[in-house]
Residue frames relative to the residue before (quaternion, step in Angstrom):
aa qw qx qy qz dx dy dz
X 1.0000 0.0000 0.0000 0.0000 0.00 0.00 0.00
X 0.6307 0.5329 -0.3440 0.4471 3.61 0.97 -0.78
X 0.6442 0.5126 -0.3236 0.4664 3.60 1.01 -0.80
X 0.6417 0.5184 -0.3216 0.4647 3.59 0.97 -0.80
X 0.6501 0.5110 -0.3174 0.4642 3.58 0.94 -0.85
X 0.6457 0.5149 -0.3167 0.4664 3.59 1.04 -0.78
X 0.6777 0.4893 -0.2905 0.4657 3.60 0.91 -0.92
X 0.6512 0.5486 -0.3152 0.4191 3.58 1.07 -0.73
X 0.5343 0.6240 -0.4172 0.3887 3.63 1.20 -0.28
X 0.5574 -0.5905 0.4585 0.3611 3.57 -1.20 0.53
X 0.3410 -0.7638 0.5087 0.2037 3.62 -0.67 1.03
X 0.5934 -0.5144 0.4633 0.4108 3.53 -1.33 0.13
X 0.6604 -0.5237 0.3401 0.4171 3.63 -1.10 0.57
X 0.8605 0.0626 -0.1226 0.4905 3.52 -0.96 1.11
X 0.3425 0.7065 -0.5300 0.3204 3.57 1.17 0.51
X 0.4420 -0.7106 0.4834 0.2569 3.57 -0.91 0.93
X 0.4604 -0.6386 0.5350 0.3066 3.54 -1.27 0.49
X 0.7172 -0.3959 0.3087 0.4833 3.56 -1.22 -0.34
X 0.7946 0.0549 0.0005 0.6046 3.56 1.23 -0.48
X 0.3261 -0.6774 0.6102 0.2500 3.57 -1.24 0.52
X 0.4979 -0.6896 0.4267 0.3074 3.56 -0.72 1.03
X 0.6326 0.5515 -0.3312 0.4313 3.59 1.12 -0.70
X 0.7495 0.3617 -0.2004 0.5170 3.60 1.20 -0.43
X 0.4936 0.6719 -0.4228 0.3551 3.59 1.28 -0.03
X 0.3745 -0.7555 0.4821 0.2376 3.65 -0.44 1.12
X 0.6369 0.5339 -0.3332 0.4452 3.60 1.13 -0.56
X 0.7327 0.3642 -0.2168 0.5324 3.59 1.24 -0.34
X 0.3177 0.7971 -0.4742 0.1973 3.63 1.27 0.20
X 0.6635 0.4986 -0.3159 0.4598 3.60 0.92 -0.86
X 0.6396 0.5279 -0.3200 0.4580 3.58 1.01 -0.80
X 0.6493 0.5174 -0.3161 0.4591 3.59 0.94 -0.89
X 0.6624 0.4919 -0.3154 0.4687 3.59 0.89 -0.87
X 0.6473 0.5240 -0.3199 0.4519 3.58 0.93 -0.86
X 0.6222 0.5801 -0.3449 0.3967 3.59 1.00 -0.81
X 0.6217 0.5600 -0.3452 0.4251 3.59 1.13 -0.56
X 0.7402 0.3818 -0.2119 0.5113 3.58 1.22 -0.38
X 0.7022 0.3763 -0.2453 0.5525 3.57 1.30 0.17
X 0.2791 -0.8036 0.5037 0.1501 3.57 -0.24 1.28
X 0.5775 0.5881 -0.3768 0.4227 3.60 1.27 -0.14
X 0.6270 0.4962 -0.3406 0.4947 3.58 1.29 -0.19
X 0.4212 -0.7201 0.4797 0.2718 3.65 -0.53 1.07
X 0.7926 0.3208 -0.2405 0.4594 3.56 -1.03 0.86
X 0.5822 0.5762 -0.3818 0.4281 3.57 1.25 -0.04
X 0.7162 -0.4431 0.3251 0.4301 3.55 -1.16 -0.59
X 0.5835 -0.5661 0.4523 0.3666 3.54 -1.34 0.15
X 0.6420 -0.5151 0.3873 0.4155 3.57 -1.28 0.26
X 0.6685 -0.5540 0.3230 0.3767 3.57 -1.15 0.66
X 0.6315 0.5365 -0.3478 0.4386 3.62 1.00 -0.73
X 0.6424 0.5082 -0.3246 0.4729 3.60 1.03 -0.73
X 0.6291 0.5296 -0.3333 0.4611 3.59 0.98 -0.82
X 0.6341 0.5203 -0.3262 0.4699 3.61 1.01 -0.81
X 0.6458 0.5138 -0.3176 0.4671 3.59 0.98 -0.84
X 0.6406 0.5306 -0.3214 0.4525 3.57 1.00 -0.82
X 0.6704 0.4797 -0.3044 0.4772 3.58 0.91 -0.86
X 0.5961 0.5417 -0.3615 0.4695 3.61 1.08 -0.63
X 0.6606 0.5000 -0.3011 0.4721 3.57 0.97 -0.88
X 0.6321 0.5288 -0.3293 0.4608 3.58 0.96 -0.86
X 0.6528 0.5280 -0.3112 0.4451 3.56 0.98 -0.85
X 0.6603 0.4704 -0.3024 0.5013 3.60 1.14 -0.62
X 0.6670 0.5138 -0.2875 0.4566 3.55 0.98 -0.93
X 0.8064 0.0748 0.0338 0.5857 3.56 0.89 -1.01
X 0.1807 -0.8228 0.5285 0.1045 3.61 0.31 1.22
X 0.5915 -0.6268 0.3847 0.3305 3.52 -0.98 0.92
X 0.5900 0.5862 -0.3691 0.4148 3.61 1.12 -0.56
X 0.7775 0.3211 -0.1642 0.5152 3.61 1.09 -0.69
X 0.7753 0.2602 -0.1186 0.5631 3.58 1.16 -0.58
X 0.0088 -0.8818 0.4709 -0.0237 3.52 0.80 1.12
X 0.7838 0.3465 -0.1670 0.4876 3.58 0.84 -0.99
X 0.0487 -0.8166 0.5726 -0.0544 3.56 -0.62 1.23
X 0.1181 -0.7538 0.6390 0.0975 3.55 -1.10 0.74
X 0.1971 -0.7810 0.5899 0.0572 3.55 -0.73 1.19
X 0.1433 -0.8328 0.5341 0.0254 3.56 -0.15 1.36
X 0.7789 0.1315 -0.1612 0.5916 3.56 -0.61 1.16
X 0.1658 0.8679 -0.4541 0.1142 3.54 1.09 0.83
X 0.3066 -0.7598 0.5219 0.2373 3.61 1.18 -0.34
X 0.8000 -0.2720 0.1962 0.4976 3.61 -0.93 -0.84
X 0.6494 -0.5979 0.3012 0.3607 3.58 1.19 0.51
X 0.2604 0.8076 -0.5018 0.1679 3.60 1.14 0.46
X 0.6993 0.4086 -0.2573 0.5271 3.59 1.03 -0.76
X 0.6331 0.5671 -0.3323 0.4089 3.58 0.93 -0.92
X 0.6422 0.5412 -0.3266 0.4336 3.58 0.94 -0.87
X 0.7033 0.4634 -0.2809 0.4601 3.57 0.79 -1.01
X 0.6200 0.5323 -0.3391 0.4661 3.58 1.05 -0.74
X 0.6470 0.5057 -0.3198 0.4727 3.59 0.99 -0.79
X 0.6170 0.5340 -0.3383 0.4687 3.60 1.03 -0.73
X 0.6884 0.4758 -0.2736 0.4742 3.58 1.10 -0.73
X 0.6498 -0.5715 0.3030 0.3992 3.61 1.23 0.07
X 0.4909 0.6509 -0.4428 0.3731 3.59 1.26 0.10
X 0.3761 -0.6479 0.6036 0.2729 3.55 -1.29 0.48
X 0.0706 -0.8596 0.5045 -0.0398 3.55 -0.30 1.28
X 0.1047 -0.7162 0.6858 0.0765 3.49 -1.22 0.81
X 0.1211 -0.7947 0.5929 0.0473 3.58 -0.78 1.05
X 0.0856 -0.8160 0.5716 -0.0086 3.57 -0.79 1.06
X 0.2066 0.7481 -0.6152 0.1386 3.56 -0.94 0.93
X 0.3973 -0.7260 0.5004 0.2543 3.58 -1.10 0.58
X 0.5580 0.5784 -0.4015 0.4392 3.59 1.26 0.16
X 0.3916 -0.7724 0.4552 0.2070 3.55 -0.32 1.31
X 0.6765 0.5076 -0.3111 0.4336 3.59 0.85 -0.92
X 0.6376 0.5219 -0.3250 0.4641 3.59 1.03 -0.77
X 0.6683 0.4876 -0.3030 0.4731 3.58 0.93 -0.86
X 0.6316 0.5221 -0.3397 0.4617 3.60 0.96 -0.77
X 0.6319 0.5138 -0.3243 0.4812 3.58 1.02 -0.79
X 0.6612 0.5184 -0.3069 0.4471 3.59 0.90 -0.95
X 0.6437 0.5211 -0.3199 0.4603 3.60 0.97 -0.86
X 0.6671 0.5009 -0.3015 0.4617 3.59 0.91 -0.89
X 0.6512 0.5075 -0.3162 0.4672 3.59 0.99 -0.81
X 0.6378 0.5236 -0.3278 0.4601 3.59 0.99 -0.79
X 0.6395 0.5208 -0.3222 0.4648 3.59 1.00 -0.78
X 0.6446 0.5313 -0.3165 0.4495 3.58 0.95 -0.90
X 0.7670 0.3667 -0.1733 0.4973 3.56 1.00 -0.90
X 0.4184 -0.7402 0.4335 0.2985 3.56 1.36 0.20
X 0.3789 0.7074 -0.4931 0.3359 3.53 0.92 1.01
X 0.2974 -0.7444 0.5724 0.1726 3.57 -0.97 0.87
X 0.1888 0.7637 -0.5826 0.2043 3.56 -0.12 1.37
X 0.3109 -0.7464 0.5643 0.1668 3.56 -0.89 0.98
X 0.0422 -0.8112 0.5830 -0.0164 3.57 -0.23 1.29
X 0.0741 -0.8103 0.5812 -0.0117 3.55 -0.95 0.96
X 0.3041 -0.7103 0.6042 0.1948 3.56 -1.06 0.84
X 0.3147 0.7402 -0.5274 0.2737 3.56 -0.13 1.33
X 0.4669 -0.6310 0.5472 0.2905 3.53 -1.33 0.45
X 0.4031 -0.7562 0.4554 0.2413 3.60 -0.56 1.10
X 0.5799 0.5608 -0.3923 0.4419 3.60 1.23 -0.17
X 0.7728 0.3226 -0.1643 0.5213 3.60 1.22 -0.40
X 0.4019 0.7545 -0.4591 0.2416 3.59 1.25 -0.03
X 0.2702 -0.7576 0.5780 0.1374 3.55 -1.05 0.86
X 0.1962 0.7543 -0.6010 0.1771 3.59 -0.42 1.25
X 0.1339 -0.8178 0.5595 0.0184 3.54 -0.99 0.87
X 0.8575 -0.2130 0.1570 0.4413 3.57 -0.67 1.16
X 0.4139 0.7552 -0.4166 0.2914 3.58 1.07 0.78
X 0.8088 0.3776 -0.1143 0.4361 3.54 0.95 -0.98
X 0.4130 -0.6923 0.5444 0.2317 3.51 -1.30 0.60
X 0.8017 0.0894 0.0015 0.5910 3.57 1.13 -0.70
X 0.1057 -0.7684 0.6289 0.0542 3.54 -1.07 0.85
X 0.1973 -0.7784 0.5894 0.0885 3.56 -1.03 0.87
X 0.0140 0.7401 -0.6722 0.0142 3.55 -1.10 0.89
X 0.0778 0.8729 -0.4652 0.1247 3.52 0.51 1.31
X 0.8008 0.2679 -0.2734 0.4607 3.51 -1.33 0.69
X 0.6480 -0.5957 0.2942 0.3725 3.52 0.92 1.10
X 0.1978 0.7995 -0.5347 0.1891 3.57 1.12 0.70
X 0.6374 0.5704 -0.3292 0.4000 3.56 0.94 -0.94
X 0.6438 0.5747 -0.3173 0.3932 3.58 1.06 -0.78
X 0.6667 0.5503 -0.3181 0.3894 3.61 1.07 -0.59
X 0.6456 0.5540 -0.3176 0.4188 3.60 1.22 -0.32
X 0.5685 -0.5817 0.4686 0.3448 3.53 -1.26 0.53
X 0.6693 -0.4878 0.3510 0.4369 3.63 -1.18 0.32
X 0.6508 0.5209 -0.3225 0.4485 3.60 0.98 -0.81
X 0.6907 0.4612 -0.2817 0.4805 3.59 0.94 -0.84
X 0.6052 0.5390 -0.3639 0.4591 3.60 1.06 -0.64
X 0.6248 0.5359 -0.3316 0.4609 3.56 1.03 -0.79
X 0.6480 0.5109 -0.3116 0.4712 3.58 1.00 -0.82
X 0.6521 0.5224 -0.3193 0.4470 3.57 0.93 -0.90
X 0.6777 0.4832 -0.2992 0.4666 3.59 0.85 -0.93
X 0.6280 0.5265 -0.3345 0.4653 3.57 1.05 -0.72
X 0.6529 0.5116 -0.3081 0.4658 3.59 0.97 -0.87
X 0.6719 0.4934 -0.2949 0.4670 3.56 0.93 -0.93
X 0.6362 0.5328 -0.3302 0.4498 3.58 0.95 -0.87
X 0.6666 0.4995 -0.2903 0.4711 3.56 0.96 -0.89
X 0.7222 0.4735 -0.2462 0.4400 3.57 1.01 -0.81
X 0.6406 0.5247 -0.3273 0.4551 3.60 1.24 -0.30
X 0.4850 -0.6087 0.5391 0.3219 3.51 -1.23 0.56
X 0.6665 -0.4755 0.3727 0.4367 3.58 -1.25 0.29
X 0.8092 0.2073 -0.1818 0.5188 3.57 -0.81 1.02
X 0.4040 0.7306 -0.4615 0.3001 3.57 1.28 0.14
X 0.3688 -0.7526 0.5189 0.1685 3.56 -1.19 0.65
X 0.1656 -0.7335 0.6481 0.1204 3.51 -1.35 0.47
X 0.1038 -0.7484 0.6503 0.0787 3.57 -1.06 0.82
X 0.1362 0.7829 -0.5947 0.1219 3.56 -0.69 1.13
X 0.1748 -0.7578 0.6127 0.1405 3.54 -1.29 0.28
X 0.1271 -0.7992 0.5873 0.0150 3.54 -1.15 0.74
X 0.5291 -0.5745 0.5071 0.3646 3.52 -1.32 0.24
X 0.3839 -0.7502 0.5033 0.1909 3.55 -1.06 0.77
X 0.6607 -0.4803 0.3892 0.4257 3.54 -1.34 0.10
X 0.5643 0.5828 -0.3863 0.4390 3.59 1.17 -0.49
X 0.6520 0.5021 -0.3234 0.4671 3.59 0.97 -0.78
X 0.6011 0.5442 -0.3543 0.4659 3.57 1.14 -0.60
X 0.6670 0.5041 -0.3033 0.4572 3.58 0.92 -0.92
X 0.7182 0.4432 -0.2466 0.4764 3.59 1.06 -0.76
X 0.4704 0.6969 -0.4323 0.3260 3.56 1.27 -0.25
X 0.2545 -0.7895 0.5456 0.1196 3.59 -0.74 1.08
X 0.2954 -0.7402 0.5786 0.1735 3.55 -0.92 0.94
X 0.0688 0.8055 -0.5781 0.1107 3.55 -0.79 1.11
X 0.1078 -0.7264 0.6703 0.1068 3.50 -1.35 0.43
X 0.1837 0.7914 -0.5652 0.1433 3.59 -0.77 0.98
X 0.1600 -0.7558 0.6198 0.1381 3.52 -1.32 0.21
X 0.0106 0.7947 -0.6068 0.0151 3.56 -1.21 0.48
X 0.4067 -0.6715 0.5595 0.2658 3.54 -1.29 0.44
X 0.5456 -0.6244 0.4472 0.3355 3.57 -1.06 0.72
X 0.4293 -0.6763 0.5400 0.2585 3.54 -1.29 0.52
X 0.6572 -0.5040 0.3780 0.4137 3.57 -1.26 0.25
X 0.7472 0.3564 -0.1962 0.5255 3.58 1.09 -0.76
X 0.2343 0.8172 -0.5017 0.1598 3.59 1.19 0.45
X 0.4093 -0.7507 0.4612 0.2371 3.63 -0.77 0.97
X 0.6330 0.5718 -0.3339 0.4012 3.59 1.15 -0.44
X 0.8044 -0.0848 0.0936 0.5806 3.59 1.02 -0.74
X 0.3986 -0.6939 0.5388 0.2631 3.56 -1.20 0.55
X 0.5762 0.5372 -0.3829 0.4826 3.56 1.34 0.16
X 0.5123 -0.6313 0.4831 0.3251 3.56 -1.11 0.65
X 0.0983 0.7906 -0.5990 0.0800 3.57 -1.02 0.82
X 0.3970 -0.6662 0.5783 0.2531 3.50 -1.37 0.33
X 0.2027 -0.7687 0.5960 0.1133 3.58 -0.97 0.90
X 0.1038 -0.7349 0.6673 0.0623 3.52 -1.02 0.92
X 0.0427 -0.8294 0.5559 -0.0359 3.57 -0.55 1.17
X 0.0214 0.7777 -0.6281 0.0151 3.54 -1.09 0.80
X 0.0921 -0.7454 0.6556 0.0782 3.56 -1.06 0.78
X 0.0391 -0.8434 0.5277 -0.0935 3.53 -0.51 1.29
X 0.2899 -0.7255 0.5993 0.1744 3.56 -1.07 0.82
X 0.1418 -0.7655 0.6240 0.0672 3.54 -1.04 0.88
X 0.6200 -0.5103 0.4121 0.4305 3.61 -1.22 0.20
X 0.7924 0.3386 -0.2456 0.4441 3.56 -1.38 0.19
X 0.6050 -0.6254 0.3358 0.3607 3.56 1.12 0.86
X 0.4572 0.6441 -0.4671 0.3973 3.57 0.96 0.93
X 0.0628 -0.7924 0.6060 0.0309 3.58 -1.04 0.83
X 0.1879 -0.7670 0.6062 0.0947 3.53 -1.28 0.50
X 0.0933 -0.7111 0.6921 0.0811 3.52 -1.17 0.82
X 0.0685 -0.8319 0.5493 -0.0400 3.56 -0.40 1.30
X 0.0423 -0.7886 0.6134 -0.0047 3.56 -0.81 1.06
X 0.0634 -0.7665 0.6388 0.0202 3.56 -0.87 1.01
X 0.1452 -0.7805 0.6053 0.0576 3.57 -0.73 1.13
X 0.0924 -0.7986 0.5947 0.0101 3.57 -0.72 1.11
X 0.1745 -0.8126 0.5532 0.0574 3.57 -0.47 1.26
X 0.6645 -0.5569 0.3448 0.3598 3.54 -1.23 0.57
X 0.6837 0.4850 -0.2910 0.4611 3.58 1.14 -0.59
X 0.6472 -0.5408 0.3101 0.4388 3.57 1.29 0.15
X 0.4908 0.6482 -0.4475 0.3725 3.62 1.23 -0.14
X 0.0691 -0.7797 0.6223 0.0131 3.57 -1.00 0.90
X 0.0518 -0.7862 0.6158 -0.0070 3.56 -0.83 1.05
X 0.0996 -0.8059 0.5835 0.0085 3.56 -0.84 1.04
X 0.0859 -0.7776 0.6224 0.0233 3.57 -0.74 1.13
X 0.1077 -0.7668 0.6305 0.0541 3.58 -0.85 1.02
X 0.0571 -0.7998 0.5975 0.0019 3.58 -0.61 1.13
X 0.1157 -0.8322 0.5422 0.0000 3.54 -0.20 1.38
X 0.0266 -0.7752 0.6285 0.0571 3.53 -1.30 0.41
X 0.2481 -0.7068 0.6444 0.1536 3.51 -1.17 0.81
X 0.1921 -0.7778 0.5911 0.0927 3.57 -0.93 0.94
X 0.2016 -0.8316 0.5159 0.0401 3.55 -0.77 1.12
X 0.2778 -0.6227 0.6845 0.2581 3.45 -1.45 0.31
X 0.6488 -0.4813 0.3807 0.4500 3.57 -1.23 0.20
X 0.6521 0.5376 -0.3094 0.4358 3.56 1.00 -0.84
X 0.6875 0.4758 -0.3003 0.4592 3.59 0.87 -0.90
X 0.6354 0.5038 -0.3352 0.4796 3.60 1.06 -0.68
X 0.6484 0.5298 -0.3264 0.4387 3.57 0.93 -0.87
X 0.6421 0.5131 -0.3334 0.4617 3.59 0.94 -0.81
X 0.6666 0.5211 -0.3051 0.4370 3.56 0.90 -0.94
X 0.7172 0.4282 -0.2716 0.4781 3.60 0.86 -0.87
X 0.5857 0.5597 -0.3734 0.4519 3.62 1.11 -0.57
X 0.6512 0.5223 -0.3105 0.4548 3.56 0.97 -0.88
X 0.7051 0.4506 -0.2549 0.4846 3.59 1.18 -0.55
X 0.6404 -0.5745 0.3177 0.3985 3.59 1.26 0.15
X 0.5959 0.5370 -0.3710 0.4679 3.56 1.22 0.50
X 0.2800 -0.6797 0.6332 0.2423 3.52 -1.35 0.30
X 0.3696 -0.6839 0.5745 0.2561 3.56 -1.13 0.67
X 0.2633 -0.8241 0.4885 0.1135 3.55 -0.29 1.31
X 0.7885 -0.1735 0.1570 0.5688 3.58 0.86 -0.92
X 0.2837 -0.7417 0.5875 0.1558 3.54 -1.23 0.63
X 0.1198 -0.7886 0.6025 0.0280 3.54 -1.06 0.88
X 0.6466 -0.5084 0.3915 0.4124 3.55 -1.29 0.24
X 0.7843 -0.0996 0.1139 0.6016 3.55 1.02 -0.83
X 0.6813 -0.5113 0.3298 0.4069 3.58 -1.25 0.09
X 0.5800 0.5362 -0.4062 0.4595 3.59 1.22 0.25
X 0.6043 -0.6534 0.3141 0.3304 3.58 1.28 0.34
X 0.3745 0.7297 -0.4952 0.2865 3.60 1.17 0.35
X 0.6290 -0.5486 0.3950 0.3839 3.57 -1.22 0.49
X 0.5481 -0.6328 0.4438 0.3197 3.54 -1.00 0.90
X 0.1526 -0.7818 0.6027 0.0485 3.55 -1.04 0.91
X 0.4546 -0.6756 0.5093 0.2786 3.57 -0.85 0.98
X 0.8424 0.2034 -0.1658 0.4706 3.55 -1.18 0.72
X 0.3710 0.6870 -0.5256 0.3379 3.59 1.15 0.53
X 0.5262 -0.6588 0.4415 0.3067 3.58 -1.16 0.54
X 0.7764 0.1007 -0.0966 0.6146 3.59 1.27 0.01
X 0.0383 -0.7783 0.6242 0.0570 3.55 -1.30 0.22
X 0.3495 -0.7187 0.5656 0.2038 3.53 -1.30 0.40
X 0.1205 -0.7902 0.5985 0.0542 3.56 -1.19 0.55
X 0.2612 -0.7153 0.6261 0.1674 3.51 -1.25 0.65
X 0.1337 -0.7901 0.5972 0.0359 3.55 -0.78 1.10
X 0.1579 -0.7703 0.6093 0.1020 3.54 -1.22 0.51
X 0.4644 -0.6741 0.5022 0.2790 3.53 -0.95 0.90
X 0.4380 -0.7069 0.4929 0.2561 3.58 -0.80 1.04
């Protein structure tokens, strides 16, 4: 009970839980499934949207000039595969072993030459190799300021001169609309997270400086307690521009999303194209 009371306290901004869901071996099947079901929060987009995104990438960075692409946080390779079909040389990076294993098997089936790597994008070592880097599906927003700085430094080092970055982030509008809640629930028989019965304690919390937390605590009957903290940083165009400028990039243009639609005021997210100075 003392451990549960300690875990139930509000953590400091970007403090880790007892486990990251993306690395939890007991939730590996659920994480992989989430990439193919847009109804599961945190997974991938529908296939038609992914196709639109790759079409936009092809216009933004034609394969003739931007041949080498690194897909950071690639998951099971949904974007990497299509980019490889379009003729790009693709490196896909993710720290989820099961997703990368799936991506490797799919590439073999389709006779695609894609270099998949199980690595943490905050620590990846790349040097002046790539023409384009992707940070898609608001991955950048989940990291702390210190880790975002590391990621931008790694990407800057890994891009050739004039190389591009396509990323998307949550906006300040999404912060304003974020609902704070406290709730609990019992697991269902068909629960996707576990075949064991458990109690969920959930909290959604707003922090200063446009930071939000979705906190899930799973309490199992045998006393096991698992805590997932899912953080998000919410950006204005100005705050994102300052952050990327400090890391050696210029913010070239802002879009509604990574499929290249026109930017819309008060949207809950936006995409940006960066260029290495």
